[in-house]
N, C-alpha and C positions, 0 to 999 in steps of 0.2 A: 384570475388573480394568481400570479406566480408565487411559488414558495420563496424564491429569491427576494422578491419585493417585500414580502411579509417579514422575512428574516432581517433584511437590512433596515426596514422601518422599525422593527422591534429593538434592534441594536441602537439605532439613532435616538429613539425616544427614551429607552431605559438608561442610556449613558447619562450620568448626571451632568447637568449644565445649569444655566441660569433659571430656566423654567422649573426644573426639579428643586433647586435650592429655594426658590420663591414658594413653591407649593408646600415643601416641607416646613418652611418657616411659618407659613400660614397655619398649617396643622398644629405645629408646636405652640404657637403663640395664641391662636384664636379658636382652635378646635376643628372638628371634622367638616362642619358646614363651610367654614372659611376656606379650608383646603380644597374642597370640591369647587367652590366659586373661583379660587385661584387657578385650578386646573382648567376650568371653562375659559377663563381669560387667556391663559397660555395657549389653549387650543385655538381660540379665535385669533391669536397672534400669528397663527400659521397662514391665515387667509392672504395677507399681503405677499408672503413668500410664494404661495401658490399662484396668485395673480401675476406676480412679477415673472415667475418661471414661464407661465403661459403667454404673457404678453411681452416679455423681454425687457422689463424695467428694473433689473436688479440693482443698478447703481443707486437708485433712489433710497434703497433700504439702509444704506450705511453712510449717510451723509454726516453723521456725527457719532461720537462715542456714546456708549451706554452710560446713562447717569443713574447710579443706584442710590435711592433714597433710603431713609430709615423706614423699616417695616413697622408701621404703627397700626393699631386697630382702626378700622374704617368701615365704610359702607361696602356693600356688595359691589356697587358700581365702581368704587375706587379700587377694590381688589381686582375686579375684572379688567379695568383700565390699566392698572399696573402690570397685570399678567400679559395683556396685549402688547404693551410697550416693551416689556422685557423680551418677548419672543419676536417682535418685529426686528429688534436689534441683534438677534441671535445668528451669528455667522454659521453655526452648525446647520441651521435650517436652510439658509441660502445655499450652502454646499449641497445639501441633500436634494433640494428642488432643482438645482441646475446641473449637478453632476450625476445623480442617480435616477431621478424621476424620468428624464427623457429616454434613458436606456430601455425603459419598459413600454415605450410607445413607438411603434414603427412610423417613420415619416410618411410612409405610403398608406397608412391607416386612414380611411376616409372619415372615421369617427375619432380621430386622434384627440381632439379637444375633449370630447366626452370621456375618453379613456383616461386622460390626465386628470379630469375632474373626479372621476371615480377613484383613481389611485390616491389622489389627494384627500378625498373623503375618508378612505380607509386609513390613511396615515393619521388624519385628525382623530378618528375614532380610537386608534391605538394610543395616541397621545393622551386623550381624555381618560381612557381606562387606566393606563399606567400611572399618570399623574394623580388620579384619584386614589389609587392604591397607595402610592407614596404618601399622599397627604393624610389619608385616613389612618394609615399606620402611625404617622407622626402624631396625630391627634390621640390615638390609642395609648401611646406611651407618654403623652403630655403630663398626666397625673404623676407618674414616677419622676419625671424630669422637674416639674414645677415644685414638688415637695422637697427636693434636694438642692439646696443652694449651690453646692459645688458642681453638681452635674449641670445645673442651669447656667452657671458661669462658663463652664467648659463648652456647652452647646453654643452660647453666644459668641465665644471666641472662634469656634469652628465656622459658624455662619459668617461672621465678620471676615475671617481669613478667606473663606470661599469667595466672597464678593470681591475682596481685594485681589485675590489670585485671578479670578475671571476678568476683572477690570484690567489687570496688568497684561494678561494674555491677549485681550482685545487690543490694548494699546500697542503691544509689540507687533501684533498681526497687522495693524493699520499702518505702522511706520515701516514695515517690511524688514525689521531688524532680526 
């Protein structure tokens, strides 16, 4: 495992995006357990990117824009499903798996597929750990946030603004503007 791969993976995962926002929102609104479940869902959302990078089916991942719904309390199954959908549509992951991952596997490597699976698994583990840290932190400050209406209102605005900004960024990226 190269240090470069680990460093790039850490930067890609730790840079806030849709998965981080979703995991933080789950932690703030529903607590530590929900944030860990959201992190698991977002981590599972990496699998299609990995499969696409390995099999060359990237175009299927971005056939429609991300539809962000209202984050409401729900079952673990719904939280995981939402996390998967959010990360399936994450262009940052597509870029990582198509631009960076292949650089760490030699085309002459007879075990290239296994190497890509190994690197992908490491990336997924990093994602799970970082997202759990984000989510559990959000859950830890939840009490201070939920007992202060002004802070709660500010946080809702930040999350709403984040979703709008991420949606706008995706829309601009898809139109090529």
